[in-house]
N, C-alpha and C positions, 0 to 999 in steps of 0.2 A: 633702751631709751627711744629707739626709732619707733617702736610700737606705741609709745605714749604720745607721739607728736600729733597724729590725727585727732586723738581725743582732746588734747590741749587746745588745738585750733578750734575745734567744734565748741569747746567750753567757752572760749573767748567770744566767738560769734554769737552763740546763744545768749550769753550774759549781756553782751553789748546790745543785741536787738531788743531784749526785754527791757533794758533801761531806756532805749530810745522810743519805744512804742507806748510808754506810760509816763505821765508826769509825776506819778507817785514813786516813792522810794521802793526799790525792790530788794528784798532780803535775799542775798546771794545763796544762803544755805538752802532756801526753798528751791531756788532756781537750779542749784547743783543737784538737788535730789531728783527733780523732774528730769534733768539731763541724764542722770544715772539710770533712770527707769527706761528711757528711750534707747540707751546704748546696750545695757545688759543688766539683768536683775541682780547679779552678784559682783558688780564692778566696784562697789563702794570701797572694798579693801583689796588692793592689788598686792602682788607679791612684794612690792617695794614698801608696802605699808601706807601708800597714799590714799587718802579718803577725801574726795571732792566735797562732801557734805560739810567738812570742817573749815572750808575756805569762805571768808567774808570779804566782799568787795567794799573797799574803803573809798576809793576815788577812781574816776576815769581820766582826770586831767590834773596831775599825772596818774598813770595806771598803778594803783596800789592795792595789793591783796593781803589779807591777814589769814594765816593758817593757824587756827587755835589748836595747841597741843602738837605741833609739828615734831617735837622731840619729847620722849618720855623723860621722867625725872632721872632714870638710870642713864640715859643717853647724855643728858646735860652734865651729870656728874662725871661721866666717863670723859667727855671732851675737856672738862676742867682739869681732870687728872692728867690728860695728855700733855697739857702745857707744862706741868711740873716734870713729867717724864722727858719731854723734849729738851727742856732747860738743863736737866741733869746730863743728858747725852751730849749736848753742846759743850758743856764744861769738860766732860771727859775727852772729847775730841780736841779741845783747845790744849788740854794738858798733854795729850799724846803728840800733837804736832808742834807745840811751842809757838802757835800762832794765835793772835787775839780772836776772841769770839766775834768781834765786830767786823773782822775781815771776811767772814763767811756769808755765803748765800743761804737762803732758807733750805732746810732739808726737803728733798723731793722723794716721793714714794713712787716706784715704778713697778709695773706688773707685766709679765711676759707669759703668754699662753703657748699652746702647742705650735711649733714651727715659727714662733716669733723670735727675732734676733735683733742685734744692734750692730750696725756697720762700724768698722774700725774708724777711729777719729782721735784727735788730740784735744786737750782742754785748754792749752795755752792759746791766746788770741792771735789769729792771723789777720783779723780786721783791726787796723790801728785805731779806728774810731772808738772801739770798745774799751780801750785802755784808760779812758777817762773815768771809768766806773770801777775804781779799786785796783786798776792795773791788771797785769797778767794773773791768771789763775795758777797760783804756785803749787797747790796740792788739791787732790780729790780723794774723798773718803767714800768707799763702797761698803755698805753694811748689808749682809745677806739676811733676809727676814724669813726665809723658808729653805728647806732642802729641795733639791730637784732630783728626781729618780734617774733621769738620763738627759744629758745635754745641759745647756745653759751656762757653760763655763765662761769665765772671763779670760780673754786671750790677749797676749802681748806679742804680736808678730815680729817685732824688732828687738825683743829682749836678748841679751847676751847669753841667756840660758836656754834659748828656744830649741837648740839641737842636742842638748844633753839631758833634758827631762825625760825620765822613763815613764811610759804610759802603757796601760793594759787595755783589755777589751771594755772596761767600764767607762772609758773616755769616748767622747763623740769624735767623728772624723774631723770636725772643725778644730778640735783641740790640738790636732797634730800640726797645725799651721804655725804654732808659736808656743811660748811658755803659757801654760793655762792654769787657772785656779778654779777648783770646783766650788759651787755655791753650797755652803754649809750654814745652816741656820745659826745665827748669833755671831758668826765670824765677820771680821772687817778687814778691808784692804786700805792701806794708805799709799797713795801714788803721788810722787812729786813730779810735776810737769816741767819744772825748770831745774837747770844745773845749779850748784851752789853759787855760781857767779851771776845768777839771774838770767842766763840765756836759755832759750827754749831747748828742751831735751826731746829730740825727735823719736827717741826710742820709747817714749811714754805712750806711743800709739797703742790704743786698745780697742777691743770690740767685745761683743757679747754673742756667744754661739747660740744657735737655735735650740729651743727647748723641745725635746723629743718625747719625753714622758714626765708628767707632773706639771707643775707651774712654778714660776719664779717670781718672788717678791724681793725688791731691792730698794734700799734707802741710799740716796747719794747726797753728798754735800761738797760744794766747790768752795775753796778758800783762796782769797786773793792776797796780793803782797801788801795791800793797804786796806783801810776801811772801805767796805763795799756798800754802796747805795745805788740801786738801779734807777732811781729817779733824780739823783743829784750828782753830777760829775764833780770829782774832787779838784779837777783842774781843767782849764781850757788852753790848748796850745796858743802861745802868744800873750797870755795873761802875765801879770807881774811875777817876777822871779821869787819863788818860795821854796822852802824845804817841806818835805812830806813827813818828816819825823823830828820830834823834839831832840833826839840824840844826834842829829846831823852835825852840829858844831863840834861836839866831842869826837865823833868819828873822823871828821875832817882833820882835826888837830892831831889825831893819831895816825894820819897818813892813809886813811882808807880811800881817799879820792884817787890815789895812785895805785893802791893795792887792789881795789875792787871797783874799777871805773865803770863797769856796766851797771851795777846797782846804784852807785853814787851819782854818776854823771848821766847815764842813760845812753841809748843808741837811737838809730833812726826809727825803730819801732817800739821803743820802751822809754818812757819818761822817767829819768833818773830821780831817785828819792831825795838827793841832797845837792841839787844844782846850785842853790844859793850859797851854801857853806863852801862848796868847791869852787865858787867864783866863775861859773861858766855862763851866767846869765845876768 
């Protein structure tokens, strides 16, 4: 990407100056071809498949450019098929976790090269302001998209099994620091970040060991206790007293306000799901 930046800047300067020096309309395809000749005779098709001669300038105010044929028919069809695949995976995750699809963030694809790792962290929120967007992250799904020849393990330093897991020479030295799971293509991990009473589980701390040989591709999905929308908070502290679930009146009548106060009433860092039905606001 960095190697394309000078070319892109020169492309804009050249196109802009050609437009300003003439009152006639400039065909950007011709301009791009001239620029291509100045830079390198064979630069029209880079390893990325980018061809500047296919770019057409539509407007400078605002700056709009049209790339004709940016994707092939096969690439377009593949991206459409991806939507169906992702939707199927989302439903499978919801079935496994017993959590609504609407509570989940978008799936993220991560890539780790040689010596790349991920430091240990927790997925439940420690910043209270983030609780307004779906509440705590109750669960995390890790889906391994590739095998790793050596390294790249997912490690749980505080797991109750960290001292009893048997490891041989095929594990990395990092894996010895806790309970570890090797990345195997197609396998998935379901990690709950909260206890059943909705309090934070500190033992859910996890990290990613460095990749020593091969590469690691990983899909992750974070699922919240309520519907997640990163652009629209579900509640603002101090607002009118409400319930976050339609089942709250039934749960309250069954005594859940007393049996499960953290989830129902909330704590200093967790907005309870049934505050109205429990009569605390």
